[in-house]
N, C-alpha and C positions, 0 to 999 in steps of 0.2 A: 504493500500500500504506500510505502514511502516514495515510490516512483510517480505517484499521482501529484506529488508536490511540485517537482520541476515541470511536469506537463501542464499543471494549472498556471504556473508562472509563464510558460510559453503562450498560453491562451491570453493572459493579460497583455503580454507584449505584442501578440498578434493583433489584438483589438486596438492597441496604441498605434500600430502601423496603419490600420484602417482609418483611425481618427486623423492622424497626421495627413494622410493622402486626401481625406475629405476637406480638411482645413485648407490645404495648399491649393485646392481646386477653386476656392472662393476668390471673388474679384478683389484686387488690391486697391481699386479706386484710381484717382488721378495721379499724374506724375509727381505732383507736389507732395501728395500723401506718401507715395513710395519713397521719395527722397528723405522725408522726415523719418520714416520707419527704418530706413537703412542706416541713418545717422545714429539712431538709438541702438540698433543691433550692433553696429561696429563699436560703439562706446562700451556696451555691455561685454562684448567678447574681449575687448582690450583689457578691461578691468579684471575679468576672470582669469585671463592668461597671466597677468601680473600676480594675481593672488595665488594661483595654483603653483607658480614658480616659488614663491615664498614658502607656501605650505609644504611643497616638495622637499625643501631643505630640512624642515622640521621632521617630516616623516622619515627621511633618510637617517637622521641622527637617532631617532627613537628606534627605528628598525635595527640599526647596528647595536644599540644598547640591548634590545630584546634578544637579538641573535647571540650576543656575548653571554647573557644570562641563561639562554637555552643551552648553550654549549657547556655552561657550568653546572647544568642539571636542575635548574629551578623550574623549568617546564619543557615540554617537548619542542622539537625543532620547528613544528608546524606553526607555533604561536606567532613568531614575527611576521610570517607570510599572511596569516589571518588578519593581523593588524593592517598591513598594506592593502589587503583585499577589501576590508571594511571601509577604509578611507577612500579608496579608489571608487567603489560603487556609490558611496554617499555623494562624492563630488560629481560623479557621472549623472546621477538623478537630477541634481541641481542644474547641471549644464544643459541637459536635454530639455528640462522644463523651461529654462531661460530662453533657449533658441526658439522653441515653439511659441512662447509668450510674445517675443518680439515680432514674430511673423504673423501672429493672430491678431495683434492689436489693430493694425491697419485694416485688416479684413473685417474686424468687428465694427470699426467706424463706417466702412462701406456697407456692411450689413444693416447698420442702424439707419442708413439712408432709405432702405427698403421697408424695414419693420423692426419694432422692438424685439419681437420674438427671434428674428433672424440674428440680431446682434447678440442676444442672450445665448442662443444655441452655439454660435461660434466661440464666444468667450468661455462658455461652460465646457465645450469640447476641448479647448486648450487646457483648462484646469483638469479635466479628466485624464489627459495625457500625463500630466504631472502626477496625479493620484495613482494611476495604474502603473506608471514607471516605478514609483516607490515600492509598491507592494510586489510587483512582478520581479524587479531586479533584486529586491530584498530576499525573496524566497529562492531565487536562483543562486544567490550568494550562499545562503544557508544550506541549500541542497548540495552544492559542490563541496562545501566544507565538511558536511556530514559524511558524504560518501568517501571522500579522501581519508578522513580520520578512521572511518570504519575499515577501510582497506589497510591502513597503517597498523591498527591494533589487531587486525586479523592475520596479516602476513609478515609484517616487520617486527612488531612487538606483541606477540600473541598473549592474550589474557582471558580470564573468565568473562562470560557475557555481562555479569553485573559490574565488574570492574571496567569493562570496555565502555559501556554506556556512560559510566561516571567520568572516565577520562575524556570521552568525546565531548560531553557537555561542558566540562571544565575548560578544555582547550578552546572551544568555540566562543568563550567569553571575550577573547581578544578581537573577534569581529566587531563586537560592540564598542570596544575601546577605540578602534580605528575609525568607525563610523561617527562616534561622538566627537572625536578630535577634529575631524574634518567639518562636522556640523558646527562646532563652536567657532572655528575660524571663519566659516562661511557666514554664520549669523552675525558675528561681531564685525567683521570687515564689511560685509554687505550692509549691515544696519547703520554703521557709521557713515558709509558713503551715501546711502539713500536719504537719511534724515538731515545730514549736513547740507546737501543740495536742496532738499525740500524747505528746510527752515530758512536758508539764505535767500532762496527765490521768493518765498512768501513775505519775509520781512521788508525787502526792498520793493518788490513788485506790487503787492497788494496794499501795504500800509503806506510806504513812502511815495510811490509813483501812481497809486490808485489805478493800476491796470489789471485786466482779468487774469485769473489763474491760467497758466499755460500760454500766455501771450508770447508770440515769437520774438517780441522786442526784448524780452527778459533774457539776459545772457546765461542764466542758470537753468533755463527751462528744459534743455536737452539733458543736462546732468540729472535733473529731477526725474525725468522719464527713464533714464538709464538706471538710476537708483531703484526705481520700482521693480525692475527686472533682476538686478543682482542681489537685492536685499529681500524683497517680498516673494520672489519666485525661487531663485537659485538657493538663497539662504534657507528659506522655508522648506524646500525640497530636501536638502541635506539634513535639516533639523528633524523632520518627521520620518525620514528614512531611519535615522538612528533611534528614534522613539520606537518605531515598529520592530526593528531588529533587536533592540535591547529588551523589550518586553517579552518577545518570543524566547530569546536565549536565557533570560533569567528564569522564566517559567520552566524551561527544559531542565535547568540545573536543579530547581526546586522539586521537580518530579522525581528525580533520582534520589534526592535527600528524603523524600516522603516514602520511598520504597516502591514506587509505581513502575520503575524500570522503563522499558522501551514503549509500553503502552501509554504511560504518562507523558513521555517525550513526544509521542506522535500527536497527542491531543492539540496542543497549541499550534503545531504546524498545520494540522488538518482544519482547524478553525480559520487560520489565515487563508487556506485554499477556498473554504466556503465563502469567506468574506470577499474574495476576488470575484467569484461567480455572481454573488448577490449584488456587488457594487456595479458590475457591468449591466445587470438587469435593471438596477435602480436608475441608471443614467437615462434610460428611455422614457422615464416618467417625468423628466424635467422639461416643462413647456410653459409658456405664458401666452396670454391673449394680448392683443394690441391695446395700447394706452393703459396698461396694467398699473395699479397702485403699488407702493412699496410692500403692502401686505400681500398682494397677489404674487409679486415676484418672489418674496420670501417663502410663500406657500409652495411655489413651484419648485424651489430648491429643496425645501423640507420634504416634499412628497417623495423625492428620490431617496433621501436618507432614511425616511420611515419605512419605505418598501424594503430597502436593503436590510435594515435592522430586523424587520419582522421575518424575512426569509432566513437570515442567519440564525435567529432563535429557533426556527423549525429544524433546519439542517443539522445544527450542532447537537440537538437532542439525540438524533439517531447515531451521530458519530460517537458520542459519549456512551450511549447505551451499548454499542458494539465493542468499545475499547475498555472503558473503566466502569462498566455497569454496576459493580458492587459499590462504587462511590458516586452514585448518580447525583448526590447533593452538590457535587462540583458544577453540575449544569446550572444550578441556581446562582452559583458564584458568577458564572458567565452572564446570566441575566442581570445581576446586580451591576456589572460593568457596563452592559448595554444601556440600562436605564440611567445610570450615572452620567454616561456620555450625553444622552438626550437632555437630561436635566441641566447639565452644564451649559449646553447650547441655548436652551430656553432662558436660563438665568442671564447669560451674557447678552442675549438679544434684548431682554427686558431693561437692562441698565445702559445699553449703548445705542439702541435704535431711537430715532426721532419720533417714532410712533407713540412712545410712552413718555410719561411725565418727567422722568429723571433727566433725560437729555433735553427735553423742552425747558425744564427749569434752568438748565445751564444757559440755554439760548436767552431766556428771560433775564438772567442775571447780567447778560452783556449790555443791557440798557443802562447799567450803572457803572460800566467800565471794566477793564481787563482784570483788575484785582479780584473783583467778585466772581468773574468767570473762572479764574484759577482756583479760588476757594471752593466754589460750587463743584467744580470738576473733581478736585481732590476728595471732597466729602462723598461724592457719588462713588468714586473708585473704592474708597475705604468701606463704604456700606456694602458694595457689591461682593465683598469677600465672604459675607455671611452664608449665602446659599451654597456656593462651591465647597466651603469647608464642611458644612453639615452634610452635603451630598457625598463628598469624598469619604468623610468619616463613616457615614452610613454604609457606603459600598465596601469599605475595609472590614467593618464589623460583620456585615451580612455575608460577604464572600468567605471570611474566615470561619464563621460558625456553620454556614451551609455545607462547607467542605468537610466538616468534622473536626474543627480545630479544638473543640472542647475535649475530645478524646485523644487526638493526635495533632499536636501543634505544627508539626512539619506538613501534615496534610492541609491544615488551615492556611499556612503560608502559600502552599501551592494554589489554593483557592483564590488568594489575593492576586497571585500572578495570572491566573486564568481570567480574573476580573479585568486586569489591565489589558490582556490580549483581547478580551471581549469588547472593551471600550474602543480599541484600535482596529477591530475587525472590519469596521465600515470605512476604514481610512481611504480606500479607493475612491469613494464618492464624497466623503466629508472633506478630504483634501482638494477635490475638484471644486467644491463650493468655495473653498478658501482661495485657491490659486486663481480662480476666475476674476477676483477683485482687481489685481494689478493690471490685468488685460483690459478691463473696462476703464480703469483709470488712465492708462496710456491711450486708449481709444478716444477718450475725451480730449486729451492733449493734442492728438493728431487732428481732431476735428477743429479745435481752436486755432492751431497753427496753420492749417491749410484753408481756413476761412470757409468752412462748410456752412450750409443753412442752419439757422438757429434751432430747428426742430431736431437736427442730428445731435447737437450738443445737449439738448434737453433729454434725449433718449440715453445717451452715454452717461449723463449725470445721474439718471435714474438707476442705471446699472452700477455706477460707481458708488452711490450712496448705499445701495444694497451690499456692495462689496465691502464697505467699511464694517457693516454689521457681521457679514459672514467671516471676514478676516478676524474680527474680535472673537467670534464664536470658535473659529479654528484655533486661535491662541489659547482660549479657555479649555478647549478639547485637549490640546497638546500639554498644557500645564496639569490638567487633571490626570491624564495618562502618566505624566512624569511622576506625580505623587505616588500612584499605585506601583509603577515600575520601580521607583527608587526604594520603596519599602521592601519589595521583593528582592532587590539587589542587596540591600543591607542584610536581609536574612541569608542570602546566598554567601555574602562575605563572611558572616559568622561561621557558616559551614566550611568555607575555605580555610579559615584559621584553625578550626578543629582538625581538619585533614592535615594541616601542617604541624599538628602536635601541640597546639597551644590552647589552654582553657581560658575563657574570657570571663572576667568579673564585671558584670553589668549593673552592679548595685549603685544606686544614686549616692551612696556614701563613698564611692571610689572617686578620689579627687581627679584622677586622670580622665575619667568619663565626663566630669563636670567641666573641666578645662576644654575638652573637645566640644561639648555642647555650646559653650559660650563662643568659641572660635567659629564653629559652624554657623551659629545664628548671626554672627557679625559678617561673615563672608559675602552673602548676597548683597548687603549694603555697600561693602567695599568694592565689590565687582561692579555693581550698578553705578557707583560714583565714578569709577574710571571710564565707563562707557558714556555716561551723560557728559562728563567733562570733555571727552574726545569729540563728541558731536558738537558741543558748544564751541570748542576751539576751531574746528573745521568750518562751522557755520559762520564764525566771525570772519574768517578769510574769504568765504564766498560773498558775504555782505560787502566787504571792502572792495572786492573785485567787481561786483555788479555795479556798485556806486561809481567806481572808476570808469567803467565802460560807458555808463549813461552820461558821465561828465565829459569824457574825452572823445568819444565817437560822435562826430557831428551828424545830426539827422537820425540818430537811433530812436529817440523818443517819438519822432514824427513818422517812423516806419520807412525812412528813405535809405537807411544803412542797416547792414546786418551785424549782429553782435558776434563776439568771438566765443562760440560755445565750447570749443576745445579747451580753452584756458580754464573754465570752471570745472570741466570734467577732470582735468589734470590735478587741480587743487584738491578736490575731494578724494581722488584716487590715492594721491600721496599721503594725505592725512589718514585715510582708512588703513593703509598698510603699515604706517608707522605706529599708529595707536592701538592696533589689535594685538600686539605681541604680549604686553604685560598682563592684560586680563586673561588671555588664553593660558599663559604659562602658570599663572597663579592656580588655576583649576587643575592643571596637570601635575604640578609638583607638590602642592600642599598636602595631599593625603599621604604621600610617601615620606615627606619631611616630618609630619606629625607622628606617623607611625614609628619612624626611626628614633625620634627624640623623646616621645612621651609614651608610646606603646599602642597596641592594637585597640585597647579600650577607648583611648582618646580618638582613634580613627572612627569607631562606631559613634561616639559622641559628635564628632565633626560631621559625619554624614547625616545623622539625625537632626542636628541643629540646622544645617543648611537646608534640609528637606522642609522642615516646618516653617522657617522664616522665608525661605525662597519661594515656597508655594504661595503663601499669602501675599508677599510683595509683588510677585509676578502677576497675580490676578488683579491686584490694585492698580498697577501701572498699565496693564493692557486695557482694562475697562475704563480707566480715567481717560486714556488717550483716545479710545474709540468713541467715548461720549463727547469729548471736546470736538473731535472731527465732525461728528454728525450734528452737533449743535451749530457749528459753523455752516454746514450745508443746509440745515433747516432755515437759517436766516437767508442764505443765498437763493433759496426757492422763492423769496419774496416776502417772507414773514419778518415782522419787527423792524421794518425799514429796508430790508433787502441789501443787495450788493452795494458797496460804497458808503453805507451808513456808518455812523459811529459804533452802533452795536455790532456791525459786521467786522469792523477793525478790531474791536475788543475780542470777538470770537476768534479771529485769526491769531491773536496773541495766545489765547488758550490752546488753539490747535498746535501752534509751534512748540508750546511747552509739552503737550502730550505726544507729539511725534516721536521723539527719542525714547519716551517711556514705552509706547505701545509697539514700536517697530525695531528698537535696538536693545535696550536693557531688559524689558519684560520677557520677550521670547527667548533671550539668551539664558535666562535663569533656569528654565527647565532642562536645558542641555547641561548646565553647570552641575546640577545636583545628580544627574545620571552619570556624567563623565567621571566625577570624583569616585562614585561607587565602582565603576568599571576599572579605573586605575587602581583602586584599593584591592580589588579582587585579583587582578593580573599580577600585582607585586606582593600579594599576601605572603607567599612562602619566603620571599626575599626579606620582607620586613620582619617576619617572625624570627628569621635566622640572625638578623643583624640589629634588632632593636636594642636600645640601651636598657629597656625594661624587659627582662626575661620572664 
């Protein structure tokens, strides 16, 4: 039955090829539209090439370190290559998604000239390419790794079946470390790029010069559109690839610890296969009528997600009945994850959509100035953490006890892992709903820059406003899955330490554990501070450059001269690459340093503290940013004075504060908490052997 896994992956990738061909057949519009789209695509490719060269140096160094430790006997020789494989495929998912996004944006603009539904279908198809690439390539990677390790432990280093499956799952954890490392660099670098360009363009263009968003006279406008693709598409694709792979790998390791053996390992993999098939089916239910409202558009996207989730709930029951039927309670752990995912999406929508009072209250506060906008947005983001924390906590308790944790704690933790996989099982279509947003955003920019009829921009704006809500929902989805996955990873880390021959004292009276908890609780704030400061510094340079061009290029404001777009792209690209190193290295090195200096109990405290504070902080920042953005768009629709009013300018300030929160720091935190767990597990035996506290 394991051969069904790569076959299902090929089905997903085959559907991706079909979607790409159908997208590329669509009309690209006028020559001016094509020229703008090519400029954005070339800028995005140039940035990713530069980023991947920098990341390649890091991967080479870590590969050599892992190879050295493997030769010293700390783990099998396969582990360094698994690290490279995980990083390569994570980056590949982001790159494919970015290429298709840049090619789909101009076609979405042209599609909106025909109908709103046409534009929605093209943008959603582009997002579906991203979603199915992540799940298809992720399962291909895991399948190849599993079969290679199975061959290795059968023919090269033979061992008993029980020991073989334990060795396989432990070795595969390095896939997750590679994927998480690449995702962090992609999210951090892409996030700094996109928000520095966005903030710089808005502060000068909208507030100082009072020109429309995406106006071609603004020198930072192309950099802003490039940023949407490298941050919100390439970064997000790498991010959710590692979320998907990490959840599956952690649950496989917990299956072995729970004594379920090969059957328990097969369950999360087969759930992922069912998720692929159901996500493909769900995409055919996403349609809208012409002149649809925000509610209609959101219902169209939700319909696909609900259909997929319902089908997964049915299919996985029969899978579990055939594999681990004596532990059928685990099926209800899966349902708790599915329900938690849907609840997180609804909660995020409630606090970030302009259909509801929370975002409209932020718009209302813009009438009294930018300070009240910022205060209102922060309070909304803080309040929005209540439901996700209760939902995630409920899912953890339900999945633990449904799986039999009251009798067998290891089985209960396996249930928590299954809950995380259940939440991510609809990733093929939920990521499509998320990744469609940047395509719609770029489509609006192309419509503005190529001077399309006003009704085209009206349609792209409708899709873009919906994209803000679905993007916030996607971030909440990723953060929720990160909490469940990180908990499973912490449990797996404890098992790794036990296997290395070390007993852990997790009593709250252990000072090493308390020191680790405090350090872990601080880390998300330190990490976020570095990222927000990086965006601020880069945005300052963009503002100075845009002001300079408006001042020195004669005829620019009148539209008689063209700005130097390349200069702004170069500024934010350089800033992104120089500023992404320190935050990324802190996540990678701190677990090992803490373990060597203070002990493995401190590492458990570090991971737990970072999980708790990072989870809440990430939700607060993501939802505050989404609410600020949609509050601004609500005013731009003609409410409370409309575009150009004092209320609009105040809302723009709130949006610029929220941009780096929701698209740089917030989404990077879910990678941070999982990457530290992965690094801890990979280096567990080394830390146990060399820690100052034996």
